C-alpha positions as CSV (number, residue, x, y, z in Angstrom):
1,M,32.5,98.7,15.3
2,K,34.1,97.0,18.2
3,H,30.9,95.0,18.8
4,T,30.8,93.9,15.2
5,L,34.4,92.6,15.3
6,W,33.7,90.7,18.6
7,L,30.7,89.0,17.0
8,M,32.7,87.9,14.0
9,V,35.4,86.4,16.3
10,V,32.7,84.4,18.2
11,I,31.2,83.1,14.9
12,L,34.6,82.1,13.6
13,V,35.4,80.1,16.8
14,L,32.1,78.2,16.6
15,V,32.6,77.3,12.9
16,T,36.1,76.0,13.7
17,A,34.8,73.9,16.6
18,C,32.0,72.3,14.4
19,S,34.5,71.5,11.6
20,G,36.8,69.7,14.1
21,S,34.0,67.5,15.5
22,G,33.0,66.4,12.0
23,S,36.6,65.3,11.2
24,S,36.7,63.1,14.4
25,Q,33.5,61.5,13.5
26,G,34.8,60.7,10.0
27,D,38.0,59.2,11.4
28,A,36.0,56.9,13.7
29,G,34.0,55.4,10.9
30,T,30.3,55.7,10.0
31,S,28.8,54.2,13.1
32,T,27.1,56.1,15.8
33,G,28.2,53.9,18.7
34,S,31.1,54.5,21.1
35,D,33.3,51.5,20.0
36,A,35.9,50.8,17.4
37,D,34.0,48.3,15.2
38,G,31.8,49.0,12.2
39,D,28.3,48.2,13.7
40,T,25.8,50.3,15.6
41,D,26.0,48.5,19.0
42,G,28.2,49.4,21.9
43,D,30.5,46.3,21.9
44,T,33.8,45.6,20.1
45,D,32.7,42.7,17.9
46,S,31.5,43.0,14.3
47,D,27.8,41.9,14.7
48,A,24.9,44.1,15.4
49,D,24.1,43.0,19.0
50,G,25.1,43.9,22.5
51,D,27.3,41.1,23.4
52,G,31.0,40.4,22.8
53,D,30.9,37.4,20.4
54,T,30.7,37.2,16.7
55,D,27.3,35.6,16.3
56,G,24.0,37.3,15.8
57,D,22.3,36.5,19.1
58,S,22.2,38.4,22.4
59,D,24.0,35.8,24.6
60,S,27.7,35.7,25.4
61,D,28.7,32.4,23.8
62,A,29.9,31.8,20.3
63,D,26.9,30.0,18.8
64,T,23.7,30.9,17.1
65,D,21.2,30.0,19.8
66,A,19.8,32.1,22.7
67,D,21.3,30.2,25.6
68,T,24.6,30.7,27.4
69,D,26.3,27.4,26.4
70,A,28.5,26.7,23.5
71,D,26.2,24.2,21.6
72,T,23.5,24.8,19.0
73,D,20.5,23.4,20.8
74,T,18.0,25.4,22.8
75,D,18.6,24.0,26.3
76,A,21.0,25.3,28.9
77,D,23.5,22.5,28.8
78,A,26.8,21.7,27.2
79,G,25.6,18.9,24.9
80,T,23.5,18.7,21.8
81,D,20.5,16.4,22.6
82,T,19.9,13.7,20.1
83,G,16.6,12.4,21.6
84,T,13.0,13.4,21.4
85,D,12.7,14.3,25.1
86,S,11.8,17.9,26.2
87,D,14.0,18.3,29.2
88,A,17.1,20.5,29.4
89,D,19.8,17.8,29.6
90,S,22.3,16.2,27.2
91,D,20.8,12.6,27.1
92,T,18.1,10.8,25.4
93,D,15.6,9.8,28.1
94,T,14.2,6.2,28.2
95,Y,11.5,7.1,30.7
96,T,9.5,10.2,31.2
97,D,9.7,12.1,34.4
98,T,6.1,11.8,35.6
99,T,4.2,10.1,38.4
100,D,1.4,9.0,36.1
101,C,3.1,6.7,33.6
102,F,6.3,4.6,33.5
103,D,7.7,4.9,30.0
104,G,9.2,1.7,28.8
105,S,9.2,-1.9,30.1
106,Y,9.7,-2.9,33.7
107,T,10.8,-6.0,35.4
108,I,10.1,-6.7,39.1
109,V,12.7,-8.8,40.9
110,N,12.2,-7.8,44.6
111,S,10.1,-5.6,46.9
112,T,12.1,-2.5,46.1
113,D,11.1,-2.8,42.5
114,V,7.5,-3.1,43.6
115,E,7.8,0.1,45.8
116,L,9.3,2.0,42.9
117,L,6.5,1.1,40.5
118,E,3.7,1.5,43.0
119,P,3.0,5.2,42.3
120,Y,2.6,4.7,38.6
121,A,-0.8,4.5,36.9
122,C,0.5,2.8,33.7
123,V,3.5,1.1,32.1
124,T,3.9,1.9,28.4
125,G,5.9,-1.3,27.7
126,D,5.9,-4.8,29.2
127,L,5.6,-5.7,32.9
128,T,7.4,-8.9,33.9
129,V,7.4,-10.7,37.3
130,D,9.2,-14.0,36.7
131,K,10.4,-16.5,39.3
132,T,10.8,-14.1,42.2
133,G,10.7,-14.8,45.9
134,L,7.9,-12.3,46.5
135,T,5.0,-13.5,48.8
136,S,2.7,-10.5,48.0
137,L,2.5,-8.1,45.1
138,S,0.2,-5.1,45.2
139,L,0.0,-2.4,42.5
140,P,-3.2,-0.7,43.4
141,N,-2.7,2.3,41.1
142,L,-1.8,0.4,37.9
143,A,-4.6,1.0,35.4
144,W,-3.1,0.0,32.0
145,I,-0.2,-1.7,30.4
146,G,0.9,-0.9,26.9
147,G,2.7,-4.2,26.2
148,Y,2.3,-7.6,27.8
149,L,1.9,-8.7,31.4
150,V,3.7,-11.9,32.6
151,I,3.6,-13.1,36.2
152,N,5.0,-16.5,36.0
153,G,6.7,-19.1,38.3
154,N,6.6,-17.2,41.6
155,D,6.5,-20.1,43.9
156,A,6.0,-18.1,47.1
157,L,3.4,-15.6,45.8
158,T,0.1,-15.9,47.7
159,N,-1.5,-12.5,47.0
160,L,-1.6,-10.5,43.8
161,D,-3.5,-7.2,43.8
162,L,-4.1,-5.6,40.4
163,S,-7.4,-4.3,41.4
164,A,-7.2,-1.1,39.3
165,L,-5.9,-2.8,36.1
166,A,-8.4,-2.2,33.3
167,S,-6.4,-2.9,30.1
168,V,-3.5,-4.9,28.8
169,A,-2.6,-4.2,25.2
170,G,-0.6,-7.4,24.7
171,K,-0.8,-10.9,26.1
172,L,-1.6,-11.6,29.8
173,D,0.1,-14.6,31.4
174,I,-0.5,-15.5,35.0
175,S,0.8,-19.0,35.3
176,G,2.8,-21.4,37.5
177,N,2.3,-19.5,40.7
178,S,1.7,-22.6,42.7
179,V,0.5,-21.1,46.1
180,L,-1.4,-18.1,44.7
181,T,-4.7,-18.0,46.6
182,N,-5.8,-14.4,46.1
183,L,-5.9,-12.8,42.6
184,D,-7.7,-9.5,42.0
185,V,-8.1,-8.5,38.4
186,S,-11.7,-7.6,38.8
187,A,-11.4,-4.2,37.0
188,L,-9.9,-5.8,33.8
189,T,-12.1,-4.9,30.8
190,S,-9.9,-5.7,27.8
191,V,-6.8,-7.7,26.7
192,G,-5.4,-7.3,23.3
193,G,-3.4,-10.5,23.2
194,T,-4.0,-14.0,24.7
195,P,-4.8,-14.3,28.4
196,L,-3.5,-17.4,30.0
197,F,-4.3,-18.6,33.6
198,W,-2.5,-21.9,34.0
199,G,-1.1,-23.9,36.9
200,N,-2.1,-21.7,39.8
201,F,-2.8,-24.7,41.9
202,A,-4.1,-22.9,45.0
203,L,-6.4,-20.3,43.3
204,T,-10.1,-20.9,44.1
205,N,-11.8,-18.0,42.4
206,L,-11.2,-16.2,39.1
207,D,-13.1,-12.9,38.8
208,L,-13.0,-11.6,35.3
209,G,-16.5,-10.1,35.6
210,A,-15.5,-6.8,34.0
211,L,-13.8,-8.3,30.9
212,T,-15.7,-7.4,27.8
213,S,-13.4,-8.3,24.9
214,V,-10.4,-10.7,24.4
215,D,-8.7,-12.6,21.7
216,D,-7.9,-16.2,22.9
217,L,-8.6,-17.1,26.5
218,T,-7.1,-20.2,28.2
219,I,-8.0,-21.3,31.8
220,S,-6.1,-24.5,32.4
221,T,-4.8,-26.8,35.2
222,N,-5.9,-24.6,38.1
223,T,-6.7,-27.6,40.4
224,A,-8.4,-25.7,43.2
225,L,-10.4,-23.4,41.0
226,T,-14.2,-23.7,41.7
227,S,-15.7,-20.6,40.0
228,V,-14.9,-18.4,37.0
229,D,-16.9,-15.2,36.4
230,L,-16.9,-14.0,32.8
231,T,-20.4,-12.4,32.8
232,A,-19.5,-9.3,30.9
233,L,-17.5,-11.0,28.0
234,V,-19.3,-10.3,24.7
235,S,-16.7,-11.1,22.1
236,M,-13.7,-13.4,21.8
237,N,-11.9,-15.6,19.4
238,T,-11.0,-19.0,21.1
239,L,-12.0,-20.2,24.5
240,T,-10.2,-23.1,26.2
241,V,-11.3,-24.2,29.7
242,E,-9.5,-27.5,30.6
243,A,-8.2,-29.6,33.4
244,N,-9.6,-27.5,36.2
245,T,-10.4,-30.5,38.4
246,V,-12.9,-28.9,40.9
247,L,-14.4,-26.2,38.7
248,T,-18.2,-26.3,39.2
249,N,-19.4,-23.1,37.6
250,L,-18.5,-21.3,34.3
251,D,-20.5,-18.2,33.5
252,L,-20.2,-16.6,30.1
253,S,-23.9,-15.6,29.9
254,A,-23.2,-12.4,27.8
255,L,-21.0,-14.0,25.1
256,A,-22.8,-13.9,21.8
257,S,-20.4,-15.6,19.4
258,V,-17.0,-17.4,19.4
259,G,-14.8,-16.3,16.5
260,G,-12.6,-19.3,16.7
261,D,-12.8,-22.6,18.7
262,L,-14.7,-23.5,21.9
263,Q,-13.0,-26.1,24.0
264,I,-14.4,-27.1,27.4
265,W,-12.9,-30.4,28.5
266,D,-11.6,-32.4,31.4
267,N,-13.4,-30.4,34.1
268,P,-14.8,-33.4,36.0
269,D,-16.8,-31.4,38.6
270,L,-18.4,-28.9,36.1
271,T,-22.2,-28.8,36.7
272,D,-23.1,-25.3,35.5
273,L,-22.1,-24.2,32.1
274,D,-23.7,-21.0,30.9
275,L,-23.1,-20.0,27.3
276,S,-26.7,-19.2,26.8
277,A,-26.3,-16.2,24.5
278,V,-23.8,-17.9,22.0
279,T,-25.4,-18.3,18.6
280,S,-22.4,-19.3,16.6
281,V,-18.9,-20.9,16.8
282,E,-16.7,-20.1,13.9
283,G,-14.2,-22.8,14.5
284,Y,-14.8,-26.2,16.1
285,A,-16.6,-26.9,19.4
286,M,-15.6,-29.6,21.9
287,I,-17.5,-30.5,25.1
288,S,-15.7,-33.5,26.5
289,N,-14.8,-35.3,29.7
290,N,-16.9,-33.1,32.0
291,G,-18.1,-35.9,34.2
292,A,-20.6,-34.0,36.3
293,L,-22.4,-32.1,33.4
294,T,-25.9,-33.5,33.0
295,N,-27.1,-31.4,30.0
296,L,-26.1,-28.8,27.4
297,G,-28.8,-26.3,28.3
298,G,-26.1,-23.8,28.6
299,L,-25.9,-23.8,24.8
300,I,-29.6,-23.2,24.4
301,S,-29.1,-20.4,21.7
302,L,-26.5,-22.2,19.6
303,E,-27.5,-22.2,15.9
304,S,-24.3,-23.1,14.0
305,V,-20.8,-24.6,14.4
306,A,-18.6,-23.9,11.4
307,G,-16.2,-26.8,12.1
308,R,-16.4,-30.1,14.0
309,L,-18.7,-30.6,17.0
310,D,-17.5,-33.1,19.5
311,I,-19.7,-34.1,22.5
312,S,-17.9,-37.0,24.2
313,V,-16.9,-38.7,27.5
314,N,-19.4,-36.8,29.6
315,G,-20.2,-39.4,32.2
316,N,-23.5,-38.0,33.5
317,L,-24.8,-36.3,30.3
318,T,-28.4,-37.4,29.8
319,D,-29.8,-34.7,27.5
320,L,-28.2,-32.5,24.8
321,D,-30.9,-29.8,24.8
322,I,-29.6,-27.6,21.9
323,N,-32.7,-27.7,19.7
324,T,-31.7,-24.4,18.1
325,L,-28.7,-26.0,16.4
326,A,-29.3,-26.1,12.7
327,S,-25.9,-26.8,11.1
328,V,-22.5,-28.3,11.7
329,G,-20.0,-27.5,9.0
330,G,-17.6,-30.4,9.8
331,D,-18.0,-33.7,11.6
332,L,-20.5,-34.4,14.3
333,A,-19.2,-36.8,16.9
334,I,-21.3,-37.9,19.9
335,Y,-19.6,-40.8,21.6
336,S,-18.8,-42.4,25.0
337,N,-21.5,-40.6,26.9
338,P,-22.7,-43.5,29.1
339,A,-25.8,-41.8,30.5
340,L,-27.2,-40.3,27.2
341,T,-30.6,-41.9,26.4
342,N,-31.9,-39.8,23.5
343,L,-31.1,-37.2,20.8
344,D,-34.2,-35.2,21.2
345,G,-32.1,-32.1,21.9
346,L,-30.9,-32.1,18.3
347,S,-34.4,-31.8,16.8
348,G,-33.5,-28.7,14.8
349,L,-30.4,-30.1,13.1
350,T,-30.7,-30.4,9.4
351,S,-27.1,-30.1,8.0
352,V,-23.8,-31.9,8.8
353,G,-21.0,-31.1,6.3
354,G,-18.7,-33.8,7.4
355,N,-19.1,-37.3,8.8
356,L,-21.5,-38.5,11.5
357,N,-20.2,-40.6,14.4
358,I,-22.6,-41.7,17.2
359,S,-20.9,-44.5,19.0
360,N,-20.4,-46.2,22.4
361,D,-23.3,-44.4,24.0
362,V,-24.4,-47.5,25.8
363,L,-27.9,-46.3,26.9
364,L,-28.7,-44.6,23.5
365,P,-31.0,-46.8,21.3
366,Q,-29.5,-47.3,17.9
367,C,-32.7,-46.1,16.3
368,E,-32.1,-42.6,17.8
369,A,-29.0,-42.4,15.7
370,C,-31.0,-43.6,12.6
371,D,-33.7,-41.0,13.2
372,L,-31.0,-38.2,13.4
373,L,-29.6,-39.4,10.1
374,D,-33.0,-39.3,8.5
375,Q,-33.6,-35.7,9.4
376,L,-30.4,-34.4,7.8
377,V,-30.8,-32.8,4.4
378,G,-28.3,-33.6,1.7
379,F,-25.9,-35.6,3.9
380,S,-23.1,-37.0,1.9
381,G,-20.6,-38.1,4.5
382,T,-20.1,-41.4,6.2
383,F,-21.8,-42.5,9.3
384,T,-20.7,-44.7,12.2
385,F,-23.2,-46.1,14.7
386,T,-21.5,-48.7,16.9
387,G,-21.6,-49.7,20.5
388,N,-24.9,-48.1,21.3
389,Q,-27.9,-49.8,22.9
390,A,-29.6,-52.5,20.9
391,D,-32.7,-51.1,19.2
392,T,-35.9,-50.9,21.3
393,C,-37.8,-49.3,18.5
394,S,-38.8,-50.4,15.0
395,T,-36.6,-48.3,12.8
396,N,-33.2,-49.4,11.8
397,C,-31.0,-47.6,9.3
398,L,-28.2,-50.2,9.3
């Protein structure tokens, strides 16, 4: 009996203890955590995470991202970035942090600027070197430029090394560098805009032997220039080679067509002109005032000129030698070539869309002009034959 009473007392004590525990749990709310809020974590805020703020992330700041600052972006700083850069700061980067490419445009004023740019392989914007006091400029790692390249009016510059440069997306202007003697752009393959080489009075050689495509190209007033290598150029719009007073050689032997105008004039020492692959000129063509040029054999494949063809003031020109030429869409003017004796080199010409002017070729018999007129089919323009040699043959069209 005593044992039975003792057992009943123990059971009563246990039941009483369990009831007290249940009441405490009810007083503290329905959570199972050890804090005084209504969630299931162990902190004192009202959200279901383990930090002490009121947002729903696991950091300790009062925002909705996962970093420890007070802004709403995902980098560990105190600002909200407005740019499209990917670094953890509060600015909008103008340039990317890389040794491969300079992001933006760059202007070189002094040697320090050169040193800062030297490691870069590219410039995404424009590169300008204008009227500096530099004597030498070397950027041996620079391979491409996303905008234009202007190197202009640097009166002390003697050496320009751009030996790795392969592409310029915009115009290329290397002009007015009066004492520039050494220019290395030998790796250049393409220029999206207009290349201009003008007024580099001490430059003797222009090696563009890797250039394959270009829009308009002008090589002008380089008074010491003797040779230009354009042997890889296959397509272009307009070519102007003018006022290069000692230029003797111009090699464009791979060029197949000219989409615009062809102007080769005022190069008094030019003896070797190689445009032997050109079949058409879509604009006008002018070969003028090249005093040392003796023939036009460099145009041996030319079949058509869409605009005017002007062959004039070539003091030693004796033979035209373009028998493949079949049509000229505009005027044909052959005048003031004092050594020209015949027009045999135009034996394939059958069409001239404009007027015909053969004048002041003092050794050319007048009947040569008449014979050319006779071979034209459907000619409806006017013709001018004056100042040529008096006829030594029987035909006379006047």
